[in-house]
C-alpha positions in Angstrom: 100.1 -0.4 96.1 97.8 2.4 97.3 98.6 3.8 100.8 97.0 2.3 103.8 93.5 3.6 104.3 92.1 5.3 107.3 89.9 3.1 109.4 86.5 2.7 107.8 83.2 3.7 109.6 82.6 0.0 110.1 86.0 -0.4 111.8 85.6 2.7 113.9 82.1 1.5 115.0 83.5 -2.0 115.8 86.3 -0.5 117.9 83.9 1.6 119.8 81.5 -1.2 120.1 84.2 -3.5 121.5 85.1 -0.9 124.1 81.6 -0.2 125.1 80.9 -3.9 125.4 83.9 -4.4 127.7 82.8 -1.4 129.8 79.2 -2.8 129.9 80.7 -6.1 131.1 82.5 -4.3 133.9 79.3 -2.4 134.7 77.3 -5.6 134.9 79.9 -7.2 137.1 79.9 -4.2 139.3 76.1 -4.3 139.5 76.4 -8.0 140.5 78.9 -7.1 143.3 76.6 -4.4 144.6 73.5 -6.6 144.4 75.2 -9.5 146.1 76.6 -7.3 148.8 73.7 -4.9 149.4 70.6 -6.8 148.3 67.6 -5.3 146.4 67.3 -2.2 148.6 71.0 -1.4 148.4 71.1 -2.1 144.7 68.0 0.1 144.3 69.6 3.0 146.2 72.9 2.7 144.1 71.0 2.6 140.8 68.5 5.4 141.9 71.4 7.8 142.7 72.9 7.2 139.3 69.5 7.7 137.7 68.8 10.9 139.6 72.2 12.4 138.7 71.8 11.5 135.1 68.5 13.4 134.7 69.7 17.0 135.4 73.1 16.3 133.9 71.3 15.3 130.6 70.8 19.1 130.3 74.6 19.4 130.1 74.8 16.5 127.6 73.1 18.7 124.9 76.1 21.0 125.1 78.1 18.0 124.0 76.1 17.9 120.9 76.8 21.6 120.3 80.5 20.8 120.8 80.4 18.2 118.0 78.5 20.5 115.7 81.1 23.3 116.3 84.1 21.1 115.8 82.9 18.9 113.0 80.4 21.0 111.0 81.6 24.6 111.7 85.3 23.5 111.7 86.1 25.6 114.8 89.1 24.9 117.0 88.9 23.9 120.7 90.4 27.2 121.7 87.5 29.0 120.0 84.9 27.3 122.2 86.8 26.6 125.5 86.1 29.9 127.3 82.4 29.6 126.6 82.3 26.0 127.8 84.0 27.1 131.0 81.2 29.7 131.6 78.5 27.1 130.9 80.1 24.6 133.2 80.2 27.0 136.1 76.5 27.9 135.6 75.3 24.3 135.2 77.3 23.1 138.3 75.9 25.9 140.4 72.3 25.1 139.3 72.6 21.3 139.8 74.4 21.4 143.1 71.9 24.1 144.4 69.0 21.8 143.5 70.5 18.9 145.5 71.2 21.2 148.5 67.6 22.5 148.5 66.3 18.9 148.4 68.6 18.0 151.3 67.6 21.0 153.4 63.9 19.9 153.0 64.3 16.2 153.5 67.6 15.8 155.2 71.1 14.9 154.2 71.9 11.2 153.4 74.7 9.3 151.7 72.6 9.5 148.5 72.2 13.2 148.6 75.9 13.8 149.4 76.8 11.5 146.4 74.5 13.4 144.1 76.0 16.8 145.0 79.5 15.6 144.9 79.1 13.9 141.5 77.5 16.8 139.6 80.7 18.7 138.5 82.4 15.6 137.2 79.3 14.2 135.6 78.8 17.4 133.6 82.3 17.1 132.1 81.8 13.4 131.4 78.6 14.3 129.6 80.7 16.4 127.2 83.3 13.8 126.6 81.7 12.1 123.6 80.9 15.5 121.9 84.5 16.6 122.3 86.1 13.5 120.9 83.6 12.8 118.2 84.0 16.4 117.0 87.7 16.0 116.8 87.5 12.5 115.3 89.5 11.0 118.2 87.4 8.0 119.0 90.4 6.0 120.2 91.2 8.5 123.0 87.5 8.4 124.1 87.4 4.6 124.0 90.6 4.4 126.1 89.3 6.7 128.7 85.9 4.9 128.8 87.7 1.5 129.1 89.9 2.7 132.0 86.8 4.2 133.8 84.9 0.9 133.5 87.8 -1.2 134.7 88.8 1.0 137.6 85.1 1.4 138.8 84.7 -2.4 138.9 88.0 -3.0 140.8 87.3 -0.3 143.3 83.7 -1.5 143.8 85.0 -5.0 144.5 87.4 -3.5 147.1 84.7 -1.4 148.7 81.8 -3.9 148.8 83.5 -7.3 149.1 86.7 -6.5 151.1 86.2 -3.4 153.1 82.4 -3.8 153.5 81.7 -0.1 153.1 78.0 -0.6 152.1 76.0 1.8 149.9 78.1 4.8 150.9 81.3 3.1 149.8 79.8 2.0 146.5 78.6 5.5 145.7 81.9 7.0 146.7 83.7 4.7 144.2 81.4 5.8 141.4 81.9 9.5 142.2 85.7 9.1 142.4 85.9 7.4 139.0 83.8 10.1 137.4 86.3 12.7 138.6 89.2 10.8 137.2 87.6 10.8 133.7 86.6 14.4 134.0 90.1 15.4 134.8 91.5 13.6 131.8 89.0 15.3 129.5 89.7 18.7 130.9 93.5 18.2 130.6 93.2 17.0 127.0 91.0 20.0 126.1 93.5 22.4 127.5 96.4 20.8 125.7 94.5 20.7 122.4 93.5 24.3 122.8 97.1 25.4 123.4 98.4 23.9 120.1 95.4 24.7 117.9 94.5 28.3 117.6 92.1 27.9 114.7 91.4 30.4 111.9 91.3 34.1 112.9 87.8 34.6 111.5 86.5 32.0 114.0 87.6 34.0 117.1 84.4 35.6 118.2 83.9 37.3 121.5 83.0 35.3 124.6 79.5 36.6 124.5 78.9 35.8 120.8 80.4 32.3 121.1 78.4 31.6 124.3 75.3 32.7 122.5 76.1 30.5 119.5 76.7 27.4 121.6 73.7 27.9 123.7 71.5 28.6 120.7 72.3 25.1 119.3 73.1 23.5 122.6 70.0 24.6 124.5 67.7 22.8 122.1 70.0 19.8 122.1 70.1 19.9 125.9 66.4 19.8 126.0 66.5 16.8 123.6 69.1 15.0 125.7 67.0 15.7 128.8 63.8 14.4 127.2 65.7 11.5 125.6 67.0 10.4 129.0 63.5 10.6 130.4 62.4 8.2 127.6 64.8 5.7 129.1 64.2 6.6 132.8 60.6 7.7 133.2 59.5 4.1 133.9 62.2 3.8 136.6 61.3 7.1 138.2 57.6 6.2 138.3 58.4 2.8 139.7 60.5 4.2 142.5 57.7 6.6 143.4 55.0 4.0 143.3 56.7 0.9 144.6 59.9 2.0 146.4 63.6 1.2 146.3 63.5 -2.6 146.7 61.3 -3.3 143.7 63.3 -0.8 141.7 66.5 -2.7 142.7 65.0 -5.8 141.0 63.7 -3.8 138.0 67.0 -2.1 137.5 68.5 -5.5 136.7 66.2 -5.9 133.8 66.8 -2.3 132.7 70.6 -2.7 132.9 70.6 -5.9 130.9 68.2 -4.4 128.4 70.3 -1.3 128.0 73.3 -3.5 127.1 71.5 -3.9 123.8 71.4 -0.1 123.5 75.2 -0.2 124.1 75.5 -2.5 121.2 74.2 0.1 118.8 75.4 3.3 120.6 79.0 2.9 119.4 77.9 2.7 115.9 75.9 6.0 116.3 79.0 7.6 117.9 81.2 6.5 115.1 79.0 7.8 112.3 77.9 11.1 114.1 80.6 13.2 112.6 80.3 11.6 109.2 76.6 12.2 109.1 77.1 15.9 110.0 79.9 16.6 107.5 78.7 14.6 104.5 76.5 15.7 101.6 72.8 15.4 102.2 72.4 12.3 100.0 75.5 10.5 101.5 74.3 11.4 105.0 70.9 9.8 104.3 72.6 6.7 103.0 74.9 6.4 106.0 71.9 6.8 108.3 69.8 4.2 106.5 72.7 1.7 106.3 73.5 2.2 110.0 69.9 1.6 111.2 69.6 -1.5 109.0 72.9 -3.0 110.1 72.3 -2.0 113.7 68.9 -3.7 113.7 70.5 -6.9 112.3 73.1 -6.9 115.1 70.6 -6.1 117.9 68.2 -8.8 116.6 70.8 -11.5 117.1 71.6 -10.2 120.7 67.9 -10.0 121.5 67.4 -13.7 120.6 70.3 -14.6 123.0 69.0 -12.3 125.8 65.5 -13.6 125.6 66.6 -17.2 125.9 69.5 -16.9 128.3 68.6 -13.7 130.3 66.2 -15.3 132.9 68.4 -18.3 133.9 71.5 -16.1 134.0 69.7 -13.6 136.3 68.9 -16.4 138.7 72.4 -17.9 138.6 74.3 -14.6 138.8 72.2 -12.4 141.0 70.4 -15.0 143.1 66.8 -15.9 143.8 66.1 -12.4 145.3 66.2 -10.9 141.8 64.2 -13.5 139.9 61.4 -11.0 139.5 63.6 -9.2 136.8 63.0 -12.0 134.3 59.6 -10.9 133.1 60.4 -7.2 132.7 63.5 -8.1 130.7 61.6 -10.0 128.2 58.9 -7.3 127.9 61.6 -4.6 127.3 63.4 -6.5 124.5 61.1 -5.8 121.5 61.0 -2.0 122.2 64.8 -1.9 122.8 65.4 -3.8 119.5 63.7 -1.2 117.3 64.3 2.0 119.3 68.1 1.4 119.4 68.1 3.2 116.1 66.9 6.5 117.7 70.5 7.7 118.1 71.2 7.4 114.4 68.0 9.2 113.4 68.8 11.9 115.9 72.3 12.3 114.4 70.6 12.9 111.0 68.0 15.4 112.3 70.6 17.3 114.4 73.8 17.3 112.5 72.6 17.1 108.9 69.3 18.9 108.9 70.2 21.2 111.8 66.7 20.7 113.2 66.9 19.6 116.8 63.2 20.6 117.3 62.3 17.3 115.5 64.0 15.3 118.2 62.4 17.5 120.9 58.9 16.8 119.8 59.5 13.1 119.3 60.9 12.8 122.8 58.2 14.9 124.4 55.4 12.9 122.8 57.1 9.6 123.9 57.5 10.8 127.5 53.8 11.7 127.7 52.8 8.3 126.2 55.2 6.3 128.4 54.3 8.2 131.5 50.6 7.6 131.0 51.2 3.9 130.2 53.3 3.4 133.3 50.9 5.2 135.6 48.1 3.1 134.3 49.9 -0.3 134.3 52.3 -0.2 137.2 49.7 -0.1 140.0 48.0 -3.2 138.4 50.9 -5.2 137.0 53.9 -3.8 138.9 57.3 -4.2 137.2 55.9 -6.0 134.2 53.5 -3.1 133.5 56.4 -0.6 133.5 58.3 -2.8 131.0 55.3 -3.3 128.7 54.5 0.4 128.7 58.0 1.3 127.9 58.4 -1.3 125.1 55.2 -0.1 123.3 56.3 3.5 123.5 59.7 2.6 122.1 58.1 0.9 119.1 55.9 3.9 118.4 59.0 6.1 118.7 60.8 4.1 116.1 57.8 4.3 113.7 57.7 8.1 114.0 61.5 8.5 113.6 61.4 6.3 110.4 58.5 8.3 108.9 60.2 11.6 109.5 63.5 10.4 108.2 62.0 8.9 105.0 60.1 12.0 104.3 63.2 14.2 104.7 65.6 12.0 102.8 63.4 10.2 100.2 64.9 6.9 101.3 62.3 4.1 101.3 61.4 2.6 104.6 62.4 -0.9 103.3 65.9 0.3 102.7 66.1 1.5 106.4 64.8 -1.7 108.1 65.2 -4.7 105.8 68.7 -6.2 106.0 70.1 -7.8 102.9 72.5 -10.7 102.3 75.1 -8.0 101.5 74.6 -6.5 105.0 75.2 -9.9 106.6 78.4 -10.2 104.6 79.6 -6.8 105.5 79.1 -7.4 109.2 80.8 -10.8 109.0 83.8 -9.3 107.1 84.2 -6.4 109.4 84.2 -8.7 112.4 86.5 -11.3 110.8 89.0 -8.6 109.6 89.2 -7.2 113.1 89.9 -10.7 114.4 92.6 -11.1 111.8 91.0 -14.1 110.1 92.6 -14.9 106.7 89.6 -16.7 105.2 87.6 -13.5 104.7 87.0 -12.3 101.1 87.9 -8.7 101.9 91.7 -8.6 102.3 91.9 -4.8 102.3 88.4 -3.9 103.5 87.6 -1.5 100.6 85.2 -2.3 97.8 85.9 -1.4 94.2 83.0 -1.8 91.8 84.3 -2.6 88.3 82.2 -2.4 85.1 83.2 -4.2 82.0 84.7 -6.9 84.2 84.7 -9.5 81.4 86.8 -7.3 79.1 90.4 -7.7 78.2 91.6 -4.7 80.3 89.6 -5.8 83.4 91.0 -9.4 83.1 94.5 -8.0 83.1 93.9 -5.7 86.0 91.8 -7.9 88.4 94.7 -9.9 89.8 96.6 -6.7 90.6 93.7 -4.7 92.0 92.3 -7.4 94.3 95.5 -7.2 96.5 94.2 -3.8 97.6 90.4 -4.0 97.1 87.5 -6.3 97.2 86.3 -6.4 93.6 82.6 -6.2 92.9 82.4 -7.1 89.2 79.7 -6.5 86.7 79.2 -7.1 83.0 76.6 -8.4 80.5 78.5 -11.7 80.2 80.2 -13.9 82.8 83.5 -12.5 84.0 85.4 -15.8 84.0 86.5 -17.6 87.1 86.1 -15.7 90.3 88.9 -15.6 92.8 89.0 -14.9 96.5 87.9 -11.3 97.1 85.7 -11.1 93.9 82.0 -11.2 93.5 80.1 -10.9 90.2 76.6 -9.5 89.3 75.4 -9.7 85.7 73.9 -6.4 84.7 73.5 -4.0 81.7 75.2 -0.7 81.9 71.9 1.2 81.1 70.1 -0.5 84.0 70.2 2.2 86.6 68.6 0.2 89.4 71.0 -2.7 88.9 74.0 -0.3 88.9 72.8 1.3 92.1 72.6 -2.0 93.9 76.0 -2.9 92.7 77.6 0.4 93.7 75.9 0.6 97.1 78.5 0.7 99.8 81.4 0.7 97.3 84.4 3.0 98.0 85.1 3.6 94.3 83.9 2.7 90.8 86.3 1.8 88.0 84.3 2.2 84.7 85.8 -0.1 82.1 82.4 -1.0 80.5 81.2 -0.2 77.0 82.2 -0.7 73.4 86.0 -0.5 73.1 86.4 -0.2 69.4 84.8 1.5 66.4 81.2 0.4 65.8 77.9 1.6 64.4 76.9 5.0 65.8 73.7 3.8 67.4 75.5 1.0 69.2 78.2 3.4 70.5 75.6 5.9 71.7 73.6 3.1 73.4 76.6 1.6 75.2 79.1 4.4 75.7 76.9 7.5 76.0 73.8 6.1 77.8 75.9 3.7 79.8 78.3 6.4 80.9 75.4 8.5 82.1 73.8 5.6 84.0 77.2 4.8 85.7 77.7 8.4 86.9 74.1 8.8 88.0 74.1 5.5 90.0 77.4 6.5 91.6 75.9 9.9 92.5 72.8 8.4 94.0 74.8 5.9 96.0 77.3 8.6 97.2 80.3 6.7 95.9 83.5 8.6 96.9 85.6 8.3 93.7 85.0 7.3 90.1 87.8 6.3 87.7 86.7 6.5 84.0 88.6 4.5 81.4 88.9 6.9 78.5 91.2 6.6 75.5 94.1 8.3 73.9 92.1 8.3 70.7 90.4 11.5 71.8 93.5 13.2 70.4 94.1 10.7 67.6 94.2 13.2 64.7 97.2 15.1 66.0 100.4 14.6 64.0 102.9 12.1 65.4 105.4 14.8 65.8 103.2 16.7 68.3 103.9 15.9 72.0 100.6 16.3 73.8 99.5 17.1 77.3 95.9 17.1 78.6 95.4 20.8 77.7 95.4 20.1 74.0 91.9 20.3 72.5 90.3 17.0 71.6 90.7 15.8 68.0 89.0 12.3 68.1 89.8 9.9 65.4 86.7 7.7 65.5 83.1 7.7 66.7 84.3 5.5 69.5 86.8 8.3 70.5 83.9 10.8 70.3 82.0 8.8 72.8 84.9 8.8 75.2 85.3 12.5 74.8 81.6 12.8 75.8 82.5 10.7 78.8 85.1 13.3 79.9 82.6 16.1 79.4 79.9 14.3 81.3 82.4 13.7 84.1 83.2 17.4 84.3 79.5 18.1 84.6 79.0 15.7 87.4 82.1 17.0 89.2 81.0 20.6 88.9 77.3 20.1 89.5 77.4 17.5 92.3 80.9 17.7 93.7 81.8 14.2 92.7 85.5 13.2 92.4 86.4 11.7 89.0 89.6 10.8 87.3 89.5 10.2 83.5 92.4 8.1 82.3 93.2 8.4 78.6 94.5 4.8 78.3 96.9 3.7 75.5 97.3 0.1 74.5 97.2 -2.3 77.5 98.9 -5.7 77.2 101.4 -7.8 79.1 104.1 -6.9 76.6 104.2 -4.7 73.5 102.6 -6.2 70.4 102.7 -3.6 67.7 105.0 -0.9 66.4 102.6 1.8 67.7 103.1 0.4 71.2 106.5 2.1 71.5 104.4 5.3 71.7 101.2 4.3 73.6 101.9 1.1 75.5 101.0 0.8 79.2 101.7 -2.4 81.2 99.0 -3.9 83.4 101.0 -3.2 86.6 101.5 0.5 85.6 97.8 0.9 84.8 96.8 -0.8 88.1 99.1 1.6 89.9 97.6 4.6 88.1 94.1 3.4 89.0 95.1 3.0 92.6 96.6 6.5 92.6 93.4 7.9 91.0 91.3 6.3 93.8 93.4 7.3 96.7 95.0 10.7 95.8 93.4 13.6 97.8 92.1 16.8 96.3 90.7 15.3 93.1 87.8 17.2 91.3 87.8 16.1 87.7 91.3 15.2 86.6 92.2 14.1 83.1 95.5 12.2 82.7 97.2 10.1 80.0 97.7 6.4 80.9 101.0 5.3 79.3 104.2 3.6 80.6 107.5 5.4 80.5 108.1 4.7 76.8 111.0 6.6 75.4 109.0 7.6 72.2 105.6 8.2 73.9 103.4 10.9 72.4 101.8 11.9 75.7 102.9 13.8 78.8 103.0 12.1 82.2 103.1 15.3 84.2 99.5 15.2 85.4 99.6 11.5 86.0 102.7 11.9 88.1 100.8 14.6 90.0 98.6 11.8 91.3 101.7 10.0 92.5 102.1 7.8 89.4 105.6 6.5 88.7 105.6 4.0 85.9 107.7 0.9 86.4 107.7 -0.2 82.8 108.4 1.3 79.4 109.8 0.6 75.9 113.3 1.6 75.1 114.3 3.9 72.3 115.0 1.0 69.9 113.1 -2.3 69.7 115.1 -5.6 69.6 113.3 -6.8 66.5 114.7 -3.8 64.5 118.4 -4.3 65.3 119.1 -8.1 65.3 118.8 -10.5 62.4 116.3 -12.6 64.1 113.7 -9.8 63.9 110.3 -10.9 65.3 111.7 -14.3 66.4 114.2 -12.7 68.7 111.6 -10.1 69.8 109.2 -12.7 71.0 109.3 -13.0 74.8 112.4 -10.8 74.8 113.2 -9.5 78.4 116.8 -8.6 78.0 118.5 -5.2 77.6 118.9 -3.6 74.2 121.7 -1.4 75.4 123.8 -4.4 76.5 123.3 -6.1 73.2 124.6 -3.0 71.4 127.7 -2.5 73.7 
């Protein structure tokens, strides 16, 4: 059985999603406590301080993007960037705190101003948390810290507001304290990681050069983060200025509930950020499109629930004083639904294309549009005007993001936004696997596409492979009865469009299709040559990680029986069928060299449950041995274009197993030196279904 796989992107996203949803629940409960204890004005002050702190700290958040880029894309170590981050932290802290002090000197000190100044250093570090852990691929650590922060903030808020009755100052103090706890954990983890990971010598630039490199990327990203935050906060800031804290306290309920839908999609964006940055251009585009499409499907379901249940829940939970939040919530939902994808598009523009200016211009235009809409609508329609202006702006932003992405990636817009039945199945299976449900059709969570699924070899392998993979089967004829974990799509090997749809989202392809015996030349070319090209091209376009090609030992069929062969021997095909399989190996080498694909070509002998012919003592391979070799070919790291012979441990085999064993293959079956039918009087009658030991019979 292949080794256990690393968590998939879907699993990582679901883990992060679960964490963020729990934290969001704690945040909502904390907001309820504050609203119940302090009323609209107190809730408005509490939310306003958090909003005001988040605006300047968003400038620091862009450095978090530079951290991810440095660790994931440039493969630097933490030690390489830590001194520069320290210098940036000192400068940002001084700038932000100085701004608060100047404001306080002009307008007077208040609990809100004190909380803003005190929170700045910790908030800057927390803004870098995601960039640090995403760059290192340590989402679990980030999720643990986030979960602890949410739980501790809620419990301390309950103590401060409901037990000790400390008012707004107590609530703000709790929030500041919990930010410092997380910041301390991040700093401690960064220092420890730096101590044990020195990184490559060539990466050790001077402090000045490293500082310049981070700021060069991070300054643009910081501007993007700042502008992106204003996209979500400009309506709130305008509302505070025009209507005051009490209306904002009510509006903040709608904003917080609406942003829970952003939290649904944000973990997915976090989980795929490093993958989008480190993958090939085509695979990155496919991940982006799939993430947007799946995220839209999830958000749509939550929006339906929020639209129906949000208003009555606001009244029940927050009380009649906050009923005014119902209308803004419903106005915000359409914009939030479509603009939740912005983070995924930004990952593509930033980490794959390396063009943060695209995000900058999108955010800048949206802020201008949203600001103008809010200034025009808030005086006349109040909170509903702010929500409507924001929602329309979000929809326009989603349209612009989609147009730019499709132009850069050549992915059609319909593949970005229109969910398919397969998307629904993927989401259901990821969720059900995480809940440990046994009825799911994906026991291992990995998809293996199999061509030629109705053939004899595929029929023997399917029961063995589906213990480790979901099998997505295809052939020109029906592939027999389907079992749990199998799906079938009828398709011709030369139909590139059909193959692309079948391979989409697959982890690997096992190509067993084509003519498996000697035939007319035109038929062989049509099936084995054109079909092989279509399979590799479809796999390339769909960014399939690994391809296993079922070749044949007949590519060396004209060597004398006395010659023991390994894969370095020149081809000497014995049939036109073997010539077509030799072409498959050459085409595989081309696709591996040209496009960086990972391909294993297995020169298979005779596959059957037990040996049938005399030649089997040389070339027989059992189904369980071949299934093991296929699994090794899919999972072994470091593959480029490997050619191996597929044969069991037969004593008289003609082919070397050295390269196959290099993939981890250890055959469990094999034919002994002498066959039972040749040494006992019963001959073929005794040999039929024989499972004993020849050596014991001879002793």
